[in-house]
N, C-alpha and C positions, 0 to 999 in steps of 0.2 A: 518386597515393599514396605517401606516405614508409613509412618501416618503422623500429623499433624494434627492440630485437631480445634477449634473453638468452639467455646458450646454457650448456649445462653445469650446472645451478641444479641442487646434490645437496645431496636431503631428505630424515636419515632420519623413515621410519614406519612405521606400522604397515597395513599394502596385502596384504589376502589371501585364500583359502578355505579354505585347510590351517593346520591349531591349531599347525607351528611359522611360521608368517606369523603371526600373531598376537601370537603370544607374544616376538615380537624384533621392532623397529625395521631393517627394512633403508632400505638406499640406493636412493629415485625421484632419477634425472637427467629434469631439464624444461627445453625451451626452447621460447620461446615467438617469435612475430613477433605486433608490433601496426599497425596501419595508424592512422598517426600524420603530420600536418602540426606539420613539423618548422621550416618558414617562421620565424611569429611565433620561437619562443626563438630562431632563430637570430641573428634582426635584435635581439632587447632581453638577449638573454644572461643569461636569466634565467629561472632551474630552472620559479616554479609557474607558465613559457609552455610548460611541458613536458611530456613524460607523464613521470611520476619513475620512469625504472627502477630505480630503489635501492624508492622503497616496492613499486613491482609483486612484487619479487622476496620482498620482509620479509613482507607481506601474503602470496601463496603460500604462504610456507615454513610459513605460522602457522596458517594456513588447512589444510596439508594433515596439515602434523603430529597435528591435533587434531582431524578428521572424522574417523581407523580407520576410512578403506573394504573394503568387502572385494574388488568389484573396480576396473581397472586402468581400463575403462568411465568408469565414477561419479565418479573422481577427475578424470579429464578431463574432461567436461561441464559438474559443477559449480563445478570450476576455472577452468573459462572459462566459464560466465556471470558466477561472482563479477567475475572482471576487467575483462570489458564493463559489468555493471554500477556497479561503482562506480569505474572510474577511466575509461569513456565512449567505451571503446575500441569502434569499429562491425564493427570486424572481425579477427578473429588464429587464424591456426593455434597448434595445441599439443599439446608432443608427452609423453608420458611412457616412462619408461623404464625397469623392473625389473633390475639387473646382477645381481643372486642369483635368480634368478629360476630358472635351467635348469642345467645342467650344458652344457658346450662349445659355450656362445653367450657375447656377450660383455652379451646384452642380453634383456625381451623390451616390447611393451607397445604405448601407441596412439594417432597421431598423429587428429589431429584439426582439424576448419577449422568455422567459424563465424559469419554476418554475412557482410556484403556489402565487398568489396574497390572503396575508393572510387573513380575515376577521377581518374586523375593524377600 
């Protein structure tokens, strides 16, 4: 199976349990890998036959910004479920990184994998 991916999608959103995290949006970096058979799109060169990463990125950003989650774990789980349902993705790997949560680290985050990766 082929993989369509989005790397380092920057989203400014409210995520966290502390008062300062609830007061000011902070940068969240999103990475998504999605199973997709790209052969039909490669033959037709028609975006309607492809998993449109632009739409996935836009929908992911809108969802995260509007949600204001307390935990990154919830952000990852809910966003993954949304992508799988709305874009008919059978498998994906998703990571979200808070770049400003702690001093002396470039980021902290969560990485999850959901669904079954098709063989092939």
